mmCIF file of the N, C-alpha and C atoms, coordinates in Angstrom:
data_MODEL
# 
_entry.id   MODEL 
# 
loop_
_atom_site.group_PDB 
_atom_site.id 
_atom_site.type_symbol 
_atom_site.label_atom_id 
_atom_site.label_alt_id 
_atom_site.label_comp_id 
_atom_site.label_asym_id 
_atom_site.label_entity_id 
_atom_site.label_seq_id 
_atom_site.pdbx_PDB_ins_code 
_atom_site.Cartn_x 
_atom_site.Cartn_y 
_atom_site.Cartn_z 
_atom_site.occupancy 
_atom_site.B_iso_or_equiv 
_atom_site.pdbx_formal_charge 
_atom_site.auth_seq_id 
_atom_site.auth_comp_id 
_atom_site.auth_asym_id 
_atom_site.auth_atom_id 
_atom_site.pdbx_PDB_model_num 
ATOM 1   N N  . UNK A 1 1  ? -21.203 -52.806 2.188   1.00 0.00 ? 1  UNK A N  1 
ATOM 2   C CA . UNK A 1 1  ? -22.025 -51.817 1.550   1.00 0.00 ? 1  UNK A CA 1 
ATOM 3   C C  . UNK A 1 1  ? -23.465 -51.997 2.022   1.00 0.00 ? 1  UNK A C  1 
ATOM 4   N N  . UNK A 1 2  ? -24.166 -50.900 2.150   1.00 0.00 ? 2  UNK A N  1 
ATOM 5   C CA . UNK A 1 2  ? -25.541 -51.010 2.614   1.00 0.00 ? 2  UNK A CA 1 
ATOM 6   C C  . UNK A 1 2  ? -26.463 -51.276 1.429   1.00 0.00 ? 2  UNK A C  1 
ATOM 7   N N  . UNK A 1 3  ? -27.551 -51.920 1.693   1.00 0.00 ? 3  UNK A N  1 
ATOM 8   C CA . UNK A 1 3  ? -28.526 -52.231 0.653   1.00 0.00 ? 3  UNK A CA 1 
ATOM 9   C C  . UNK A 1 3  ? -29.727 -51.307 0.814   1.00 0.00 ? 3  UNK A C  1 
ATOM 10  N N  . UNK A 1 4  ? -30.309 -50.948 -0.295  1.00 0.00 ? 4  UNK A N  1 
ATOM 11  C CA . UNK A 1 4  ? -31.483 -50.082 -0.255  1.00 0.00 ? 4  UNK A CA 1 
ATOM 12  C C  . UNK A 1 4  ? -32.701 -50.880 0.204   1.00 0.00 ? 4  UNK A C  1 
ATOM 13  N N  . UNK A 1 5  ? -33.502 -50.236 0.995   1.00 0.00 ? 5  UNK A N  1 
ATOM 14  C CA . UNK A 1 5  ? -34.710 -50.896 1.463   1.00 0.00 ? 5  UNK A CA 1 
ATOM 15  C C  . UNK A 1 5  ? -35.892 -50.584 0.551   1.00 0.00 ? 5  UNK A C  1 
ATOM 16  N N  . UNK A 1 6  ? -35.877 -49.444 -0.103  1.00 0.00 ? 6  UNK A N  1 
ATOM 17  C CA . UNK A 1 6  ? -36.979 -49.111 -0.996  1.00 0.00 ? 6  UNK A CA 1 
ATOM 18  C C  . UNK A 1 6  ? -36.806 -49.846 -2.321  1.00 0.00 ? 6  UNK A C  1 
ATOM 19  N N  . UNK A 1 7  ? -37.874 -50.107 -3.018  1.00 0.00 ? 7  UNK A N  1 
ATOM 20  C CA . UNK A 1 7  ? -37.762 -50.827 -4.283  1.00 0.00 ? 7  UNK A CA 1 
ATOM 21  C C  . UNK A 1 7  ? -37.043 -49.976 -5.338  1.00 0.00 ? 7  UNK A C  1 
ATOM 22  N N  . UNK A 1 8  ? -36.249 -50.637 -6.124  1.00 0.00 ? 8  UNK A N  1 
ATOM 23  C CA . UNK A 1 8  ? -35.488 -49.989 -7.184  1.00 0.00 ? 8  UNK A CA 1 
ATOM 24  C C  . UNK A 1 8  ? -36.111 -50.394 -8.512  1.00 0.00 ? 8  UNK A C  1 
ATOM 25  N N  . UNK A 1 9  ? -36.297 -49.470 -9.439  1.00 0.00 ? 9  UNK A N  1 
ATOM 26  C CA . UNK A 1 9  ? -36.920 -49.834 -10.712 1.00 0.00 ? 9  UNK A CA 1 
ATOM 27  C C  . UNK A 1 9  ? -36.170 -50.944 -11.442 1.00 0.00 ? 9  UNK A C  1 
ATOM 28  N N  . UNK A 1 10 ? -34.870 -50.921 -11.370 1.00 0.00 ? 10 UNK A N  1 
ATOM 29  C CA . UNK A 1 10 ? -34.069 -51.958 -12.010 1.00 0.00 ? 10 UNK A CA 1 
ATOM 30  C C  . UNK A 1 10 ? -33.336 -52.709 -10.903 1.00 0.00 ? 10 UNK A C  1 
ATOM 31  N N  . UNK A 1 11 ? -33.951 -53.724 -10.395 1.00 0.00 ? 11 UNK A N  1 
ATOM 32  C CA . UNK A 1 11 ? -33.398 -54.444 -9.250  1.00 0.00 ? 11 UNK A CA 1 
ATOM 33  C C  . UNK A 1 11 ? -32.101 -55.153 -9.600  1.00 0.00 ? 11 UNK A C  1 
ATOM 34  N N  . UNK A 1 12 ? -31.972 -55.585 -10.859 1.00 0.00 ? 12 UNK A N  1 
ATOM 35  C CA . UNK A 1 12 ? -30.743 -56.296 -11.227 1.00 0.00 ? 12 UNK A CA 1 
ATOM 36  C C  . UNK A 1 12 ? -29.526 -55.388 -11.161 1.00 0.00 ? 12 UNK A C  1 
ATOM 37  N N  . UNK A 1 13 ? -29.713 -54.083 -11.324 1.00 0.00 ? 13 UNK A N  1 
ATOM 38  C CA . UNK A 1 13 ? -28.593 -53.147 -11.215 1.00 0.00 ? 13 UNK A CA 1 
ATOM 39  C C  . UNK A 1 13 ? -28.153 -53.049 -9.761  1.00 0.00 ? 13 UNK A C  1 
ATOM 40  N N  . UNK A 1 14 ? -29.103 -53.030 -8.859  1.00 0.00 ? 14 UNK A N  1 
ATOM 41  C CA . UNK A 1 14 ? -28.762 -52.938 -7.436  1.00 0.00 ? 14 UNK A CA 1 
ATOM 42  C C  . UNK A 1 14 ? -28.085 -54.207 -6.946  1.00 0.00 ? 14 UNK A C  1 
ATOM 43  N N  . UNK A 1 15 ? -28.439 -55.342 -7.525  1.00 0.00 ? 15 UNK A N  1 
ATOM 44  C CA . UNK A 1 15 ? -27.865 -56.612 -7.086  1.00 0.00 ? 15 UNK A CA 1 
ATOM 45  C C  . UNK A 1 15 ? -26.658 -57.032 -7.911  1.00 0.00 ? 15 UNK A C  1 
ATOM 46  N N  . UNK A 1 16 ? -26.212 -56.203 -8.825  1.00 0.00 ? 16 UNK A N  1 
ATOM 47  C CA . UNK A 1 16 ? -25.110 -56.570 -9.711  1.00 0.00 ? 16 UNK A CA 1 
ATOM 48  C C  . UNK A 1 16 ? -23.793 -56.692 -8.966  1.00 0.00 ? 16 UNK A C  1 
ATOM 49  N N  . UNK A 1 17 ? -23.674 -56.033 -7.829  1.00 0.00 ? 17 UNK A N  1 
ATOM 50  C CA . UNK A 1 17 ? -22.424 -56.087 -7.082  1.00 0.00 ? 17 UNK A CA 1 
ATOM 51  C C  . UNK A 1 17 ? -22.159 -57.478 -6.522  1.00 0.00 ? 17 UNK A C  1 
ATOM 52  N N  . UNK A 1 18 ? -23.210 -58.209 -6.231  1.00 0.00 ? 18 UNK A N  1 
ATOM 53  C CA . UNK A 1 18 ? -23.020 -59.536 -5.643  1.00 0.00 ? 18 UNK A CA 1 
ATOM 54  C C  . UNK A 1 18 ? -22.930 -60.626 -6.703  1.00 0.00 ? 18 UNK A C  1 
ATOM 55  N N  . UNK A 1 19 ? -23.089 -60.277 -7.961  1.00 0.00 ? 19 UNK A N  1 
ATOM 56  C CA . UNK A 1 19 ? -23.085 -61.279 -9.032  1.00 0.00 ? 19 UNK A CA 1 
ATOM 57  C C  . UNK A 1 19 ? -21.666 -61.729 -9.339  1.00 0.00 ? 19 UNK A C  1 
ATOM 58  N N  . UNK A 1 20 ? -21.449 -63.008 -9.395  1.00 0.00 ? 20 UNK A N  1 
ATOM 59  C CA . UNK A 1 20 ? -20.159 -63.581 -9.774  1.00 0.00 ? 20 UNK A CA 1 
ATOM 60  C C  . UNK A 1 20 ? -20.390 -64.554 -10.917 1.00 0.00 ? 20 UNK A C  1 
ATOM 61  N N  . UNK A 1 21 ? -19.637 -64.408 -11.961 1.00 0.00 ? 21 UNK A N  1 
ATOM 62  C CA . UNK A 1 21 ? -19.781 -65.282 -13.113 1.00 0.00 ? 21 UNK A CA 1 
ATOM 63  C C  . UNK A 1 21 ? -18.835 -66.468 -12.982 1.00 0.00 ? 21 UNK A C  1 
ATOM 64  N N  . UNK A 1 22 ? -19.320 -67.631 -13.344 1.00 0.00 ? 22 UNK A N  1 
ATOM 65  C CA . UNK A 1 22 ? -18.461 -68.813 -13.335 1.00 0.00 ? 22 UNK A CA 1 
ATOM 66  C C  . UNK A 1 22 ? -18.009 -69.180 -14.749 1.00 0.00 ? 22 UNK A C  1 
ATOM 67  N N  . UNK A 1 23 ? -18.275 -68.296 -15.703 1.00 0.00 ? 23 UNK A N  1 
ATOM 68  C CA . UNK A 1 23 ? -17.890 -68.537 -17.089 1.00 0.00 ? 23 UNK A CA 1 
ATOM 69  C C  . UNK A 1 23 ? -16.583 -67.805 -17.348 1.00 0.00 ? 23 UNK A C  1 
ATOM 70  N N  . UNK A 1 24 ? -15.582 -68.534 -17.781 1.00 0.00 ? 24 UNK A N  1 
ATOM 71  C CA . UNK A 1 24 ? -14.301 -67.903 -18.086 1.00 0.00 ? 24 UNK A CA 1 
ATOM 72  C C  . UNK A 1 24 ? -14.253 -67.535 -19.558 1.00 0.00 ? 24 UNK A C  1 
ATOM 73  N N  . UNK A 1 25 ? -13.677 -66.411 -19.895 1.00 0.00 ? 25 UNK A N  1 
ATOM 74  C CA . UNK A 1 25 ? -13.581 -66.025 -21.306 1.00 0.00 ? 25 UNK A CA 1 
ATOM 75  C C  . UNK A 1 25 ? -12.597 -66.934 -22.031 1.00 0.00 ? 25 UNK A C  1 
ATOM 76  N N  . UNK A 1 26 ? -12.742 -67.052 -23.330 1.00 0.00 ? 26 UNK A N  1 
ATOM 77  C CA . UNK A 1 26 ? -11.803 -67.889 -24.076 1.00 0.00 ? 26 UNK A CA 1 
ATOM 78  C C  . UNK A 1 26 ? -10.401 -67.288 -24.049 1.00 0.00 ? 26 UNK A C  1 
ATOM 79  N N  . UNK A 1 27 ? -9.380  -68.114 -24.163 1.00 0.00 ? 27 UNK A N  1 
ATOM 80  C CA . UNK A 1 27 ? -8.009  -67.578 -24.135 1.00 0.00 ? 27 UNK A CA 1 
ATOM 81  C C  . UNK A 1 27 ? -7.745  -66.718 -25.370 1.00 0.00 ? 27 UNK A C  1 
ATOM 82  N N  . UNK A 1 28 ? -6.872  -65.735 -25.189 1.00 0.00 ? 28 UNK A N  1 
ATOM 83  C CA . UNK A 1 28 ? -6.518  -64.854 -26.303 1.00 0.00 ? 28 UNK A CA 1 
ATOM 84  C C  . UNK A 1 28 ? -5.691  -65.595 -27.338 1.00 0.00 ? 28 UNK A C  1 
ATOM 85  N N  . UNK A 1 29 ? -5.925  -65.224 -28.588 1.00 0.00 ? 29 UNK A N  1 
ATOM 86  C CA . UNK A 1 29 ? -5.105  -65.803 -29.650 1.00 0.00 ? 29 UNK A CA 1 
ATOM 87  C C  . UNK A 1 29 ? -3.768  -65.082 -29.699 1.00 0.00 ? 29 UNK A C  1 
ATOM 88  N N  . UNK A 1 30 ? -2.729  -65.825 -30.019 1.00 0.00 ? 30 UNK A N  1 
ATOM 89  C CA . UNK A 1 30 ? -1.406  -65.223 -30.121 1.00 0.00 ? 30 UNK A CA 1 
ATOM 90  C C  . UNK A 1 30 ? -1.313  -64.419 -31.407 1.00 0.00 ? 30 UNK A C  1 
ATOM 91  N N  . UNK A 1 31 ? -0.538  -63.354 -31.353 1.00 0.00 ? 31 UNK A N  1 
ATOM 92  C CA . UNK A 1 31 ? -0.341  -62.531 -32.534 1.00 0.00 ? 31 UNK A CA 1 
ATOM 93  C C  . UNK A 1 31 ? 0.546   -63.267 -33.527 1.00 0.00 ? 31 UNK A C  1 
ATOM 94  N N  . UNK A 1 32 ? 0.227   -63.098 -34.802 1.00 0.00 ? 32 UNK A N  1 
ATOM 95  C CA . UNK A 1 32 ? 1.096   -63.686 -35.814 1.00 0.00 ? 32 UNK A CA 1 
ATOM 96  C C  . UNK A 1 32 ? 2.358   -62.825 -35.937 1.00 0.00 ? 32 UNK A C  1 
ATOM 97  N N  . UNK A 1 33 ? 3.331   -63.340 -36.641 1.00 0.00 ? 33 UNK A N  1 
ATOM 98  C CA . UNK A 1 33 ? 4.604   -62.620 -36.781 1.00 0.00 ? 33 UNK A CA 1 
ATOM 99  C C  . UNK A 1 33 ? 4.398   -61.303 -37.523 1.00 0.00 ? 33 UNK A C  1 
ATOM 100 N N  . UNK A 1 34 ? 3.561   -61.309 -38.552 1.00 0.00 ? 34 UNK A N  1 
ATOM 101 C CA . UNK A 1 34 ? 3.345   -60.079 -39.318 1.00 0.00 ? 34 UNK A CA 1 
ATOM 102 C C  . UNK A 1 34 ? 2.621   -59.025 -38.480 1.00 0.00 ? 34 UNK A C  1 
ATOM 103 N N  . UNK A 1 35 ? 1.672   -59.448 -37.631 1.00 0.00 ? 35 UNK A N  1 
ATOM 104 C CA . UNK A 1 35 ? 0.993   -58.496 -36.764 1.00 0.00 ? 35 UNK A CA 1 
ATOM 105 C C  . UNK A 1 35 ? 1.958   -57.917 -35.732 1.00 0.00 ? 35 UNK A C  1 
ATOM 106 N N  . UNK A 1 36 ? 2.824   -58.743 -35.207 1.00 0.00 ? 36 UNK A N  1 
ATOM 107 C CA . UNK A 1 36 ? 3.803   -58.282 -34.227 1.00 0.00 ? 36 UNK A CA 1 
ATOM 108 C C  . UNK A 1 36 ? 4.772   -57.285 -34.854 1.00 0.00 ? 36 UNK A C  1 
ATOM 109 N N  . UNK A 1 37 ? 5.242   -57.584 -36.055 1.00 0.00 ? 37 UNK A N  1 
ATOM 110 C CA . UNK A 1 37 ? 6.154   -56.678 -36.751 1.00 0.00 ? 37 UNK A CA 1 
ATOM 111 C C  . UNK A 1 37 ? 5.447   -55.375 -37.093 1.00 0.00 ? 37 UNK A C  1 
ATOM 112 N N  . UNK A 1 38 ? 4.187   -55.466 -37.534 1.00 0.00 ? 38 UNK A N  1 
ATOM 113 C CA . UNK A 1 38 ? 3.431   -54.262 -37.869 1.00 0.00 ? 38 UNK A CA 1 
ATOM 114 C C  . UNK A 1 38 ? 3.220   -53.360 -36.672 1.00 0.00 ? 38 UNK A C  1 
ATOM 115 N N  . UNK A 1 39 ? 2.866   -53.943 -35.539 1.00 0.00 ? 39 UNK A N  1 
ATOM 116 C CA . UNK A 1 39 ? 2.676   -53.132 -34.334 1.00 0.00 ? 39 UNK A CA 1 
ATOM 117 C C  . UNK A 1 39 ? 3.976   -52.525 -33.859 1.00 0.00 ? 39 UNK A C  1 
ATOM 118 N N  . UNK A 1 40 ? 5.065   -53.276 -33.991 1.00 0.00 ? 40 UNK A N  1 
ATOM 119 C CA . UNK A 1 40 ? 6.370   -52.749 -33.591 1.00 0.00 ? 40 UNK A CA 1 
ATOM 120 C C  . UNK A 1 40 ? 6.779   -51.577 -34.484 1.00 0.00 ? 40 UNK A C  1 
ATOM 121 N N  . UNK A 1 41 ? 6.575   -51.717 -35.783 1.00 0.00 ? 41 UNK A N  1 
ATOM 122 C CA . UNK A 1 41 ? 6.924   -50.624 -36.700 1.00 0.00 ? 41 UNK A CA 1 
ATOM 123 C C  . UNK A 1 41 ? 6.044   -49.404 -36.465 1.00 0.00 ? 41 UNK A C  1 
ATOM 124 N N  . UNK A 1 42 ? 4.785   -49.628 -36.179 1.00 0.00 ? 42 UNK A N  1 
ATOM 125 C CA . UNK A 1 42 ? 3.909   -48.504 -35.889 1.00 0.00 ? 42 UNK A CA 1 
ATOM 126 C C  . UNK A 1 42 ? 4.364   -47.776 -34.626 1.00 0.00 ? 42 UNK A C  1 
ATOM 127 N N  . UNK A 1 43 ? 4.719   -48.516 -33.600 1.00 0.00 ? 43 UNK A N  1 
ATOM 128 C CA . UNK A 1 43 ? 5.205   -47.907 -32.368 1.00 0.00 ? 43 UNK A CA 1 
ATOM 129 C C  . UNK A 1 43 ? 6.494   -47.138 -32.579 1.00 0.00 ? 43 UNK A C  1 
ATOM 130 N N  . UNK A 1 44 ? 7.407   -47.725 -33.349 1.00 0.00 ? 44 UNK A N  1 
ATOM 131 C CA . UNK A 1 44 ? 8.671   -47.032 -33.636 1.00 0.00 ? 44 UNK A CA 1 
ATOM 132 C C  . UNK A 1 44 ? 8.442   -45.774 -34.461 1.00 0.00 ? 44 UNK A C  1 
ATOM 133 N N  . UNK A 1 45 ? 7.478   -45.806 -35.377 1.00 0.00 ? 45 UNK A N  1 
ATOM 134 C CA . UNK A 1 45 ? 7.167   -44.630 -36.184 1.00 0.00 ? 45 UNK A CA 1 
ATOM 135 C C  . UNK A 1 45 ? 6.626   -43.503 -35.310 1.00 0.00 ? 45 UNK A C  1 
ATOM 136 N N  . UNK A 1 46 ? 5.765   -43.836 -34.382 1.00 0.00 ? 46 UNK A N  1 
ATOM 137 C CA . UNK A 1 46 ? 5.214   -42.815 -33.483 1.00 0.00 ? 46 UNK A CA 1 
ATOM 138 C C  . UNK A 1 46 ? 6.310   -42.230 -32.603 1.00 0.00 ? 46 UNK A C  1 
ATOM 139 N N  . UNK A 1 47 ? 7.170   -43.075 -32.062 1.00 0.00 ? 47 UNK A N  1 
ATOM 140 C CA . UNK A 1 47 ? 8.260   -42.592 -31.206 1.00 0.00 ? 47 UNK A CA 1 
ATOM 141 C C  . UNK A 1 47 ? 9.232   -41.736 -32.018 1.00 0.00 ? 47 UNK A C  1 
ATOM 142 N N  . UNK A 1 48 ? 9.551   -42.159 -33.238 1.00 0.00 ? 48 UNK A N  1 
ATOM 143 C CA . UNK A 1 48 ? 10.459  -41.382 -34.079 1.00 0.00 ? 48 UNK A CA 1 
ATOM 144 C C  . UNK A 1 48 ? 9.848   -40.024 -34.429 1.00 0.00 ? 48 UNK A C  1 
ATOM 145 N N  . UNK A 1 49 ? 8.554   -39.975 -34.647 1.00 0.00 ? 49 UNK A N  1 
ATOM 146 C CA . UNK A 1 49 ? 7.890   -38.701 -34.923 1.00 0.00 ? 49 UNK A CA 1 
ATOM 147 C C  . UNK A 1 49 ? 7.953   -37.761 -33.736 1.00 0.00 ? 49 UNK A C  1 
ATOM 148 N N  . UNK A 1 50 ? 7.744   -38.295 -32.547 1.00 0.00 ? 50 UNK A N  1 
ATOM 149 C CA . UNK A 1 50 ? 7.818   -37.460 -31.353 1.00 0.00 ? 50 UNK A CA 1 
ATOM 150 C C  . UNK A 1 50 ? 9.236   -36.954 -31.109 1.00 0.00 ? 50 UNK A C  1 
ATOM 151 N N  . UNK A 1 51 ? 10.214  -37.825 -31.286 1.00 0.00 ? 51 UNK A N  1 
ATOM 152 C CA . UNK A 1 51 ? 11.611  -37.411 -31.095 1.00 0.00 ? 51 UNK A CA 1 
ATOM 153 C C  . UNK A 1 51 ? 12.013  -36.389 -32.157 1.00 0.00 ? 51 UNK A C  1 
ATOM 154 N N  . UNK A 1 52 ? 11.602  -36.608 -33.395 1.00 0.00 ? 52 UNK A N  1 
ATOM 155 C CA . UNK A 1 52 ? 11.918  -35.658 -34.460 1.00 0.00 ? 52 UNK A CA 1 
ATOM 156 C C  . UNK A 1 52 ? 11.298  -34.296 -34.222 1.00 0.00 ? 52 UNK A C  1 
ATOM 157 N N  . UNK A 1 53 ? 10.049  -34.271 -33.766 1.00 0.00 ? 53 UNK A N  1 
ATOM 158 C CA . UNK A 1 53 ? 9.415   -32.980 -33.495 1.00 0.00 ? 53 UNK A CA 1 
ATOM 159 C C  . UNK A 1 53 ? 10.085  -32.279 -32.320 1.00 0.00 ? 53 UNK A C  1 
ATOM 160 N N  . UNK A 1 54 ? 10.558  -33.054 -31.361 1.00 0.00 ? 54 UNK A N  1 
ATOM 161 C CA . UNK A 1 54 ? 11.277  -32.453 -30.235 1.00 0.00 ? 54 UNK A CA 1 
ATOM 162 C C  . UNK A 1 54 ? 12.609  -31.870 -30.697 1.00 0.00 ? 54 UNK A C  1 
ATOM 163 N N  . UNK A 1 55 ? 13.316  -32.607 -31.552 1.00 0.00 ? 55 UNK A N  1 
ATOM 164 C CA . UNK A 1 55 ? 14.611  -32.115 -32.052 1.00 0.00 ? 55 UNK A CA 1 
ATOM 165 C C  . UNK A 1 55 ? 14.430  -30.873 -32.906 1.00 0.00 ? 55 UNK A C  1 
ATOM 166 N N  . UNK A 1 56 ? 13.420  -30.869 -33.780 1.00 0.00 ? 56 UNK A N  1 
ATOM 167 C CA . UNK A 1 56 ? 13.193  -29.704 -34.630 1.00 0.00 ? 56 UNK A CA 1 
ATOM 168 C C  . UNK A 1 56 ? 12.637  -28.520 -33.842 1.00 0.00 ? 56 UNK A C  1 
ATOM 169 N N  . UNK A 1 57 ? 11.957  -28.780 -32.751 1.00 0.00 ? 57 UNK A N  1 
ATOM 170 C CA . UNK A 1 57 ? 11.373  -27.701 -31.969 1.00 0.00 ? 57 UNK A CA 1 
ATOM 171 C C  . UNK A 1 57 ? 12.290  -27.117 -30.928 1.00 0.00 ? 57 UNK A C  1 
ATOM 172 N N  . UNK A 1 58 ? 13.400  -27.773 -30.630 1.00 0.00 ? 58 UNK A N  1 
ATOM 173 C CA . UNK A 1 58 ? 14.301  -27.278 -29.583 1.00 0.00 ? 58 UNK A CA 1 
ATOM 174 C C  . UNK A 1 58 ? 14.864  -25.889 -29.875 1.00 0.00 ? 58 UNK A C  1 
ATOM 175 N N  . UNK A 1 59 ? 15.277  -25.569 -31.104 1.00 0.00 ? 59 UNK A N  1 
ATOM 176 C CA . UNK A 1 59 ? 15.810  -24.210 -31.332 1.00 0.00 ? 59 UNK A CA 1 
ATOM 177 C C  . UNK A 1 59 ? 14.782  -23.116 -31.030 1.00 0.00 ? 59 UNK A C  1 
ATOM 178 N N  . UNK A 1 60 ? 13.520  -23.368 -31.289 1.00 0.00 ? 60 UNK A N  1 
ATOM 179 C CA . UNK A 1 60 ? 12.523  -22.332 -31.021 1.00 0.00 ? 60 UNK A CA 1 
ATOM 180 C C  . UNK A 1 60 ? 12.207  -22.224 -29.536 1.00 0.00 ? 60 UNK A C  1 
ATOM 181 N N  . UNK A 1 61 ? 12.522  -23.242 -28.752 1.00 0.00 ? 61 UNK A N  1 
ATOM 182 C CA . UNK A 1 61 ? 12.266  -23.195 -27.319 1.00 0.00 ? 61 UNK A CA 1 
ATOM 183 C C  . UNK A 1 61 ? 13.393  -22.514 -26.547 1.00 0.00 ? 61 UNK A C  1 
ATOM 184 N N  . UNK A 1 62 ? 14.558  -22.387 -27.168 1.00 0.00 ? 62 UNK A N  1 
ATOM 185 C CA . UNK A 1 62 ? 15.694  -21.770 -26.492 1.00 0.00 ? 62 UNK A CA 1 
ATOM 186 C C  . UNK A 1 62 ? 15.551  -20.257 -26.535 1.00 0.00 ? 62 UNK A C  1 
ATOM 187 N N  . UNK A 1 63 ? 15.816  -19.626 -25.413 1.00 0.00 ? 63 UNK A N  1 
ATOM 188 C CA . UNK A 1 63 ? 15.785  -18.169 -25.377 1.00 0.00 ? 63 UNK A CA 1 
ATOM 189 C C  . UNK A 1 63 ? 17.223  -17.673 -25.274 1.00 0.00 ? 63 UNK A C  1 
ATOM 190 N N  . UNK A 1 64 ? 17.498  -16.643 -26.022 1.00 0.00 ? 64 UNK A N  1 
ATOM 191 C CA . UNK A 1 64 ? 18.851  -16.093 -25.990 1.00 0.00 ? 64 UNK A CA 1 
ATOM 192 C C  . UNK A 1 64 ? 18.943  -14.864 -26.875 1.00 0.00 ? 64 UNK A C  1 
ATOM 193 N N  . UNK A 1 65 ? 20.072  -14.193 -26.792 1.00 0.00 ? 65 UNK A N  1 
ATOM 194 C CA . UNK A 1 65 ? 20.257  -12.972 -27.581 1.00 0.00 ? 65 UNK A CA 1 
ATOM 195 C C  . UNK A 1 65 ? 20.536  -13.290 -29.038 1.00 0.00 ? 65 UNK A C  1 
ATOM 196 N N  . UNK A 1 66 ? 21.084  -14.444 -29.311 1.00 0.00 ? 66 UNK A N  1 
ATOM 197 C CA . UNK A 1 66 ? 21.437  -14.766 -30.694 1.00 0.00 ? 66 UNK A CA 1 
ATOM 198 C C  . UNK A 1 66 ? 20.196  -14.871 -31.573 1.00 0.00 ? 66 UNK A C  1 
ATOM 199 N N  . UNK A 1 67 ? 19.092  -15.312 -31.039 1.00 0.00 ? 67 UNK A N  1 
ATOM 200 C CA . UNK A 1 67 ? 17.870  -15.439 -31.831 1.00 0.00 ? 67 UNK A CA 1 
ATOM 201 C C  . UNK A 1 67 ? 17.294  -14.064 -32.150 1.00 0.00 ? 67 UNK A C  1 
ATOM 202 N N  . UNK A 1 68 ? 17.383  -13.132 -31.224 1.00 0.00 ? 68 UNK A N  1 
ATOM 203 C CA . UNK A 1 68 ? 16.826  -11.804 -31.487 1.00 0.00 ? 68 UNK A CA 1 
ATOM 204 C C  . UNK A 1 68 ? 17.711  -11.027 -32.446 1.00 0.00 ? 68 UNK A C  1 
ATOM 205 N N  . UNK A 1 69 ? 19.009  -11.242 -32.396 1.00 0.00 ? 69 UNK A N  1 
ATOM 206 C CA . UNK A 1 69 ? 19.904  -10.543 -33.320 1.00 0.00 ? 69 UNK A CA 1 
ATOM 207 C C  . UNK A 1 69 ? 19.717  -11.026 -34.749 1.00 0.00 ? 69 UNK A C  1 
ATOM 208 N N  . UNK A 1 70 ? 19.431  -12.286 -34.918 1.00 0.00 ? 70 UNK A N  1 
ATOM 209 C CA . UNK A 1 70 ? 19.265  -12.820 -36.268 1.00 0.00 ? 70 UNK A CA 1 
ATOM 210 C C  . UNK A 1 70 ? 17.976  -12.324 -36.901 1.00 0.00 ? 70 UNK A C  1 
ATOM 211 N N  . UNK A 1 71 ? 16.981  -11.977 -36.120 1.00 0.00 ? 71 UNK A N  1 
ATOM 212 C CA . UNK A 1 71 ? 15.702  -11.577 -36.670 1.00 0.00 ? 71 UNK A CA 1 
ATOM 213 C C  . UNK A 1 71 ? 15.619  -10.083 -36.932 1.00 0.00 ? 71 UNK A C  1 
ATOM 214 N N  . UNK A 1 72 ? 16.629  -9.313  -36.573 1.00 0.00 ? 72 UNK A N  1 
ATOM 215 C CA . UNK A 1 72 ? 16.596  -7.884  -36.842 1.00 0.00 ? 72 UNK A CA 1 
ATOM 216 C C  . UNK A 1 72 ? 16.847  -7.634  -38.320 1.00 0.00 ? 72 UNK A C  1 
ATOM 217 N N  . UNK A 1 73 ? 16.183  -6.649  -38.836 1.00 0.00 ? 73 UNK A N  1 
ATOM 218 C CA . UNK A 1 73 ? 16.363  -6.337  -40.243 1.00 0.00 ? 73 UNK A CA 1 
ATOM 219 C C  . UNK A 1 73 ? 17.612  -5.491  -40.444 1.00 0.00 ? 73 UNK A C  1 
ATOM 220 N N  . UNK A 1 74 ? 18.052  -5.413  -41.724 1.00 0.00 ? 74 UNK A N  1 
ATOM 221 C CA . UNK A 1 74 ? 19.241  -4.613  -42.041 1.00 0.00 ? 74 UNK A CA 1 
ATOM 222 C C  . UNK A 1 74 ? 18.944  -3.139  -41.937 1.00 0.00 ? 74 UNK A C  1 
ATOM 223 N N  . UNK A 1 75 ? 17.728  -2.721  -42.101 1.00 0.00 ? 75 UNK A N  1 
ATOM 224 C CA . UNK A 1 75 ? 17.377  -1.308  -42.016 1.00 0.00 ? 75 UNK A CA 1 
ATOM 225 C C  . UNK A 1 75 ? 17.595  -0.777  -40.610 1.00 0.00 ? 75 UNK A C  1 
ATOM 226 N N  . UNK A 1 76 ? 17.402  -1.604  -39.603 1.00 0.00 ? 76 UNK A N  1 
ATOM 227 C CA . UNK A 1 76 ? 17.591  -1.130  -38.244 1.00 0.00 ? 76 UNK A CA 1 
ATOM 228 C C  . UNK A 1 76 ? 19.090  -1.008  -37.887 1.00 0.00 ? 76 UNK A C  1 
ATOM 229 N N  . UNK A 1 77 ? 19.979  -1.664  -38.636 1.00 0.00 ? 77 UNK A N  1 
ATOM 230 C CA . UNK A 1 77 ? 21.411  -1.562  -38.361 1.00 0.00 ? 77 UNK A CA 1 
ATOM 231 C C  . UNK A 1 77 ? 21.965  -0.201  -38.788 1.00 0.00 ? 77 UNK A C  1 
ATOM 232 N N  . UNK A 1 78 ? 21.425  0.434   -39.803 1.00 0.00 ? 78 UNK A N  1 
ATOM 233 C CA . UNK A 1 78 ? 21.945  1.681   -40.331 1.00 0.00 ? 78 UNK A CA 1 
ATOM 234 C C  . UNK A 1 78 ? 21.441  2.895   -39.556 1.00 0.00 ? 78 UNK A C  1 
ATOM 235 N N  . UNK A 1 79 ? 20.585  2.726   -38.609 1.00 0.00 ? 79 UNK A N  1 
ATOM 236 C CA . UNK A 1 79 ? 20.058  3.879   -37.866 1.00 0.00 ? 79 UNK A CA 1 
ATOM 237 C C  . UNK A 1 79 ? 20.999  4.332   -36.803 1.00 0.00 ? 79 UNK A C  1 
# 
């Protein structure tokens, strides 16, 4: 990468690409059993909601003559 020759108002931003930290972050704490179960149940609830909405929405997504016949009123049959 090329470096700018003109002065930059924030020089540390221009030099941030070459900065390397030697400090490692602390290790992550393990999830407790209750947190793991809670996250799993939340995930299953979201997936079940999506599947349920797909199942309930499938009849309205289908196109066919049977849907139009069911929506006709009885008054139009006697004409």
